[in-house]
N, C-alpha and C positions, 0 to 999 in steps of 0.2 A: 504494500500500500504506500509506504513512504517512498519506495523506489519509483512507483508510478508518478507520484507528485513531483519528485526531483527531476524526472526525465520529461515531464510534460512541457511542450513548447512554450506555453504561456509563462510558466515558472522560470524557465531558462531566459526568456526574453525579459522578464521583470528583473531578474538578477543582473543581466547585462546592462539594462537601462539604469539600474541603481548605481552600478559601478561607473558607468560613463558619466552619469549626472554628478556623482561625488567627485570624480576627477575633474570635470568641467568647473565645478564650484571652487575647488582648491586652486585650479589654474587661474581662474578669474580673480579670486580673492587675493592670492599671493603674488600674481604677476601683472595681470592686465590692469587691475584697479590702481595699484601704486604708480604704474607708468602713466596712466591717464591723469592721475592727480598731479604728478610732476609736470606733465605737459600743460595742464590747465593752469597751474601756478605760474609756469613760465610765460604763458600767454597773458595772464593777468598782470604780471610784472611789466611785460612789454607795453601793454596798453596804458599802465599807470605812468611809465616813463615817457611815453610819447608826448603827453601834455603836462609834464612836471613843471610846477610853478612855485614851489616852496610853500604851498599852503599847509596849514597845520593839519588838516584832515588827511592830506596826502602823506604827511610825515608818519602819522599813525598807521596808515595803510601800508606804507613801505616797511615799517617795523614788523607788521603782521605778516607780510609776504616773506620777509627775511626769516622769521621764525618758522613759517610753514615750509619754506624751501629747505631749511636745515633739518626740520623734523622728517620731511618726506625722504630726504637723501639718507639720513642716518637710520631711521626707524623702519621704513617700509620698502624702499627700493631693493630689489634683489641684487646680490653682489655682482652677478654677471652684467646687469644693466649699469651699475656703477662703473664697471670696467669699460663698457661700451661708451659711456659718457666721457671717460678719460681718454679713450681712443679718438673721440670726436673733438677733443680739446675743449670740452665744456667743464666748467668748474663752478658748480652750484654753491659750494661753501665759500669760495672767494666772492661770488656774486652776493651771497647773503651778508657777508662782511661789508662789502661796498654799499649794499642797500642800507645797512645801519649807519654807515658813515654819511651817506647821502641824506638820510633823514635828519641829520644834525647839521647839515651844510646850509649856510645862509648866502654865500657868495654865488652868483649865477654862473660865473666862469668855472668855478670848481664843480658846481652841480652838473654843468654840461660835460665836463671831462669825466666825472664819475659815472654819468649816465652812459657815455660811450664805453667806458671800461666794463660796466655791468652787462651791456649788450654784447660785448666781446666775450665775456666769461660765459654767457649763456648761448653764444653762437646765434644770436638773433640778427636778422637783417635790419639795417638802419632805414 
């Protein structure tokens, strides 16, 4: 009786679907989701830097982006993706450091230079 249940095509299909679903969830949760979060943060930083005007609200936003960028890089990105970023010459940690520096900058020429450095660290097109 148990042998009949274990060899029934519906049971076998259910087990295979469960295994594939579990694998897909793990793959999405541990790989794709952190990469999408990194790309979204990078896109938000680029958008914030395009119209940077040293406003106080932007400064707070830049600090939040720096914290998010560091958190995503250290806590959630898979190691192989960190190596890929290094190979692409992207340096999110340096960019986070420069974002914090930019949030404290008052001089427009310094802010412009730091913005270019941040864009270079994240390999964003100007």
